[in-house]
C-alpha positions as CSV (number, residue, x, y, z in Angstrom):
1,M,104.2,119.0,105.3
2,Q,103.8,116.5,102.6
3,M,101.1,118.6,100.9
4,Y,103.5,121.6,101.1
5,I,106.4,119.6,99.5
6,N,104.1,118.2,96.8
7,K,102.8,121.6,95.9
8,W,105.9,123.8,96.1
9,F,108.5,121.2,95.2
10,S,106.5,119.2,92.6
11,A,109.3,119.4,90.0
12,D,111.7,117.9,92.5
13,V,109.3,115.2,93.6
14,N,108.6,114.3,90.0
15,R,112.4,114.0,89.4
16,F,112.8,111.8,92.5
17,Q,110.1,109.5,91.3
18,S,111.5,109.2,87.8
19,V,115.2,108.8,88.6
20,G,116.3,105.3,89.8
21,E,117.6,104.7,93.2
22,M,121.1,104.1,91.9
23,T,121.4,107.6,90.3
24,I,119.4,109.6,92.9
25,H,122.7,110.9,94.4
26,K,122.7,113.5,91.6
27,E,119.2,114.7,92.5
28,A,119.2,114.5,96.3
29,T,118.5,117.6,98.3
30,S,117.1,118.2,101.7
31,V,113.7,118.1,100.1
32,Y,114.5,114.5,98.9
33,F,115.3,113.3,102.4
34,I,112.2,114.9,103.9
35,W,110.1,113.5,101.1
36,Q,111.6,110.0,101.7
37,M,110.9,110.3,105.4
38,L,107.3,111.3,104.9
39,N,106.7,108.4,102.4
40,N,108.5,105.7,104.3
41,I,107.7,106.2,108.0
42,S,104.2,105.1,108.8
43,N,102.4,106.9,111.6
44,L,104.8,109.8,111.6
45,S,103.4,112.6,113.8
46,W,106.2,115.0,114.5
47,I,109.4,116.0,112.8
48,K,112.3,117.9,114.4
49,V,114.7,119.5,112.0
50,N,117.9,121.3,113.1
51,L,119.7,123.5,110.7
52,N,123.4,124.3,111.1
53,K,124.7,126.5,108.3
54,N,128.3,126.1,109.5
55,I,128.4,122.4,108.6
56,S,128.6,120.7,105.2
57,Y,127.1,117.2,104.9
58,N,128.0,114.6,102.3
59,R,125.8,111.5,102.2
60,I,127.3,110.2,99.0
61,V,129.3,107.0,99.4
62,N,130.8,104.5,96.9
63,I,129.5,101.0,97.2
64,D,131.1,98.7,94.6
65,Q,132.2,101.8,92.6
66,I,128.6,103.0,92.4
67,K,127.8,106.3,94.0
68,T,124.8,106.1,96.3
69,I,123.3,107.9,99.2
70,R,123.6,106.7,102.8
71,Y,121.4,108.2,105.5
72,N,119.8,107.1,108.7
73,I,116.6,108.0,110.4
74,K,116.4,107.6,114.1
75,I,113.2,107.4,116.1
76,I,113.6,109.4,119.4
77,R,110.1,109.4,120.8
78,G,106.9,107.4,120.2
79,S,103.8,106.2,121.8
80,L,102.1,102.9,122.3
81,R,98.4,103.1,122.9
82,L,97.4,99.7,124.3
83,F,93.7,100.3,123.7
84,D,94.5,100.5,119.9
85,L,96.2,97.0,120.1
86,F,93.8,95.1,122.3
87,E,90.1,94.6,122.8
88,T,88.6,95.3,126.3
89,R,89.0,91.7,127.6
90,E,92.7,91.6,126.5
91,L,93.3,95.1,127.7
92,N,92.3,94.0,131.2
93,I,94.9,91.2,131.0
94,V,97.5,93.7,129.8
95,N,96.7,96.2,132.5
96,D,97.1,93.4,135.1
97,I,100.5,92.5,133.7
98,M,101.6,96.2,133.7
99,D,100.5,96.4,137.4
100,R,102.4,93.2,138.3
101,C,105.5,94.4,136.5
102,K,105.2,97.8,138.2
103,L,105.2,99.5,134.8
104,L,101.9,101.2,135.4
105,P,101.2,100.9,139.2
106,D,98.4,102.3,141.3
107,G,95.9,102.6,138.4
108,Q,98.2,104.9,136.4
109,M,97.2,105.2,132.8
110,Y,100.4,106.5,131.2
111,K,104.1,106.6,131.7
112,V,107.3,107.3,129.7
113,F,109.9,104.6,129.4
114,K,113.1,104.0,127.4
115,L,112.1,101.2,125.0
116,R,114.8,98.7,125.9
117,K,114.1,99.0,129.6
118,F,110.4,98.4,128.9
119,M,111.1,95.4,126.6
120,N,113.5,93.9,129.2
121,V,110.8,94.1,131.9
122,L,108.3,92.3,129.6
123,D,110.9,89.7,128.7
124,M,111.6,89.0,132.4
125,Y,107.9,88.7,133.1
126,L,107.6,86.2,130.3
127,T,110.2,84.0,131.9
128,D,108.2,83.9,135.1
129,D,104.7,83.5,133.7
130,T,104.3,81.1,130.8
131,G,100.5,81.2,130.4
132,S,99.2,81.3,126.9
133,E,97.2,84.5,127.4
134,T,100.2,86.2,128.9
135,F,102.4,85.1,126.1
136,S,99.9,86.2,123.5
137,V,99.4,89.8,124.7
138,I,103.1,90.4,125.6
139,N,104.2,88.9,122.3
140,T,101.8,91.3,120.5
141,I,103.4,94.3,122.3
142,I,107.0,93.0,121.6
143,Q,106.3,92.5,117.9
144,K,104.9,96.0,117.6
145,L,107.9,97.6,119.3
146,E,110.7,95.4,118.1
147,P,111.5,97.3,114.9
148,Y,112.3,100.4,117.1
149,E,114.5,98.6,119.7
150,I,117.8,99.6,118.0
151,D,117.0,103.3,118.3
152,D,115.9,102.9,122.0
153,P,113.5,105.8,121.9
154,E,111.4,107.1,124.7
155,I,108.0,105.6,124.6
156,L,104.8,106.9,126.0
157,L,102.8,103.9,127.2
158,I,99.1,104.7,127.4
159,T,96.3,102.4,128.5
160,D,92.7,102.7,129.5
161,R,91.1,101.2,132.6
162,N,87.4,100.3,133.1
163,S,86.2,102.1,130.0
164,D,83.9,101.4,127.2
165,I,86.2,102.2,124.3
């Protein structure tokens, strides 16, 4: 999608890059928002766009008598691949924690959760187990997911068990 925008809307992209943030409200189009999203969200895999031709949107707001654009992007789904975060030794510890928390019971290797629920279970587990290894691995997961907690997306938790990855 980014290559498509850069190719077919190159004049718009050049204008976005040359106009300052304070005056972009004069240049903003749907292409601008998609371009911003593609440039600012790391690891973006999917985009869902709904078009309603019966509604008119205005994102221009006055802040200290300066016109600017206000928009929000909400994460609705994501994935956390534990084997990308941890080495095999640590992954075994994480899997054991997931089993004890009943997040991935019975050797299960994936499950979908609401992020806040998942984080609450990990927080509760930390209050019961204060070991340094436990804290280290859970803290790594929490730091990875914390920026998305406000959106409370669905998260696909994926792990690997007894593998050589």
